[in-house]
Steps between C-alpha positions, in 0.01 A plus 500: 500500500602870491733644594756262336751667270384516142842430344575185699323170515403365841774283639246346744269387222795385284639288784160344582439408141847341467470314839172340383656391173804355682270301725299358203192712582298708247652845460262761644357773280620849592293814516713813473274752679766770495508509119121500492451778736769718331312450174184625666682801637631587147149482360381738771763760402756416763851400416766238557676763716183521723507131552865509585439779745231309680724194510796683641337761726362484855562142586527572877175690475315226298411752215511218233296266716246778561419520132331159536359546846162622354477196285560277800309685773245711331492843324635784690694278750801681642478804261482774755784344712734438204438849361607650831800271533609565140490874570721465805743251336520679171353210300348540146138459617337653186660233272423232748140604516475493118645149494269383777198595285603207275563234765141375536460448130842333479416262789180383318689457169784311670255266678317433163821433312629262775171313520474460125795258536279275722748474791466277801763696695608866451833600668604862563868595544500798733812693569483842664237713320318215328298372800180714476464455124546123544233491774263717296514259200494194714180619674328558157606153383368341827166692477440378152644150531499384870647160398823660360763481775713810568866478594722800598877488536807724465696720741185681618405180670826411669498420874198619701380719216375192306322355796329829561398545133347150505304583824380841381389409150278183509468481123867409490511127523884449534798710570836346415783676677869499427680355194274306277738320257431172676191583702270609217522175308460323835181698565355413158563136566352528843188663370471217237520248778239688696262461197572127487475421870229746596721618798741783548760313710771554246504875530673486835800356304535818282747718684388850608143454357205680662171329438164481671373218721137398495418737771640791291804559703840552347740210518874547438733232377850494654788641310731275298808373665716699254471764227530430131859386437701685238479220236123495533442879441294492184585655171194703397279439201404834336369366171143617565603854603715555194221361286275774638744786469450579125132588544538661842615822651834327577584542129531874575778454754831304487431154634750349748569148622477438875727233653632403847835361578440478868256527783546644836774729602850380593566822685169509668535148623799623705429862562130588417485875399269645757261669268460223251184281493590311188530112495262468799504134600743402227817681585731197458730563209490258204680560167452310182815327361665756279492298189135426542421867534708585201322236289165626627561858407646424160212258431239762577689760299520282196141376531338839535761710317516746790834644622371697804521282811384595858622277775275527814758373745542691816874460469740366232667164597854594585649206303325622184772769447742216416249257336172607353598857403801387296297237327230765406776730382624230259158407360514769224162674588466862552312456817364775730466353846380647833640351820483578870839480659684575822678841507840360598566367150859537393610671187559162326148401601361811342690433188366136490138655526559731213669236276206263556247758380386632842405870440291568798578410865328564828774466765303589807701819569223659711729748680858643507486562871719251682314500829163446321634218288607331821148540642365358180731192532612554140847365553670788307627841569417822336834490309408165357168634370688792341735253335199320362360818342839595363585158354160459365535832320834389360348188361199686350251330731174659614515478881148526630473599873293683755611686812329369812473674831285471811704250710471495872807686653626658178648851560487818291865564572605178321295605193660843499848380443384298193262761362795742498678269255214425264587776243823316429293200387299681232648306223378166653154351468272686758235315695134508375419694818498488881231305677419428859494118555165326519421229758456170317400161628786245527767772555708510819346844563156325510605183682761635751364748762859613570500684168256752644194452278269346760214751435346394172165469315395391160602761235210748465411395148419150609185620655383631164549170309389234758159514652626399850437714798691300758862643507652173625338297225612752245851493637529132426413556138733775397863547419558875561459681833494857618728585795619814673803653324846409630831656437519832303218749529345658194704814565826310553462309166453822314876558419526145372202550268639831366845348437344201312302737286812699413679178423225379260488838337870518439555128408443525123817624331727473809820295470811428704715268285862387556722369216862387497700675238858361487663555837234745629135487592250766400175539661245726317254661728185616335249469791213723541573754772882454480756704307607325175866386552732228382700360802831328418678242704866453429683382812506108540418521870188704434400249225559212742299674776208582277481135372505381860211728587288385208367201694424705818789497744621664823763760396734421787516140382563613155786728611653212698492271196652769275783569742577158638425263211546724191774721657344836387616683816199738500505753780175461712432873497541521123270198464235665717529814287446290185197345652365839587534618149313189377210587736501869400469398133213258575704211354429264809227398721588454864323253733651502842845342458429401140579716193394411150570668158209627298621513142354246256710304264461416127353151492512228230235247525618142513837585659590296801605815684403865452783753470590666817440877532791719613460862600674792663385835631813669362414778254 
């Protein structure tokens, strides 16, 4: 259902289709409600951009869910409340209201189209903003054909949310929580056995299934003893989606393939980032064998003749830098891949990404303030994140990130030291903005009272999409929660917001690039807000010191290495003066005891190593 992306097939539906085929079961028919609703929007004079805005905006406030709340709960439901919430939160209510006018008609048409296929079971995959649309269509189906069984799964049903959804919506016969590669075929076989035996005893054997006993109460099957192992993670079947694309709105955008090379998060399994609610009950990290993943990607690329590939992993498997990525680099395809990675990637790792066709990364930068990163449990320092931005720029990668704040105990003074240095970063990819963290189910902020978020209630928008008055029952159903602000106040975050706006405004056309020319290194500074100048580095000890600082080092250790190991005999006072000139010229970022250079380097895709940048502040 909406609000699935128009340019990507559903990984969930693709996996379930392939899982059934693998188990020798009939392949389910798919209904791509997102494409059908987008077509209806276009006929009504709305645009693909309007669809994208509704899909990408206001998740915490349930704006996309509210569009279908009238179709589920009756005309006018939640309108006054959402109008007021949208005004306070700056949400595009006028567009949302125009789209909502179409939801009831779409719900009827979707139910008709699905029932035309004479189904016995209709399953809805609901992730984030797809729950209310799914429930609205499911209710229409059940009203017209009570014998059709309704199944809901997806991340919106993980943990207690699925149990609550089954309890609150009696027209939903089954909720299948968690990974379904194995459990969905198992459910289909169990339902077939129920038809044969006239009992429902076999449903207890389907892990994490919610179903109704004869007295109408919800029964919950126990979880499986283990998650889906890496070798059993299913390669998706997208044939039906690509068959539908030429005649659909998806033909107006650039289609992408969606794949997964791993599930869970190897960092989160050790040090769960305090704000992150992703993975839920499936944090344990499992990566596909590298060769299997490469074969899967190349097979889908060749089958569907699509070169744009989005991986939905939470984090790239570390071993892929030396296995899968080189294999993809050697395949001879001009791929454009998106990956989420960890920000401590080394320069040779960044080169491997670029050579493999990775053009866009989301490294989880989230902040450049060391103290805040420690509170997040990110496992990196501010200098490491700056290195990621710099090396990504050198390799020509788009580095997508967002600056998060609002952590208990964070201090304005720690921000001030970093904000003062942001003008020097104007040539590097700026964040999409600054946002106060939201409280999400499954995150340590939600689960651990010591994080300071003990006062919480369901996010305000939930009241305008679910017709549930009891706040405790509603709290069991939702993923997002409102909580009193922690950390920076609105006034204290003002300097950061202003600095980021200036960064974004000056980014286009800014450059700070170092090149080696014979025995000297020239750095051309053409950054917005800085005087245009070419710095030249000639002395070997300065070149050696600059190269040492490229990775993010403590200057005192660098000086000790230069004098004791390389015999440069550099006077400490002269060295300190050199460092000061670097800082005055905005050529370094300082993070406590760590200093890191800011100049990007010319990069050549496919090289095992990128060239090192070498700079000097000397005129």
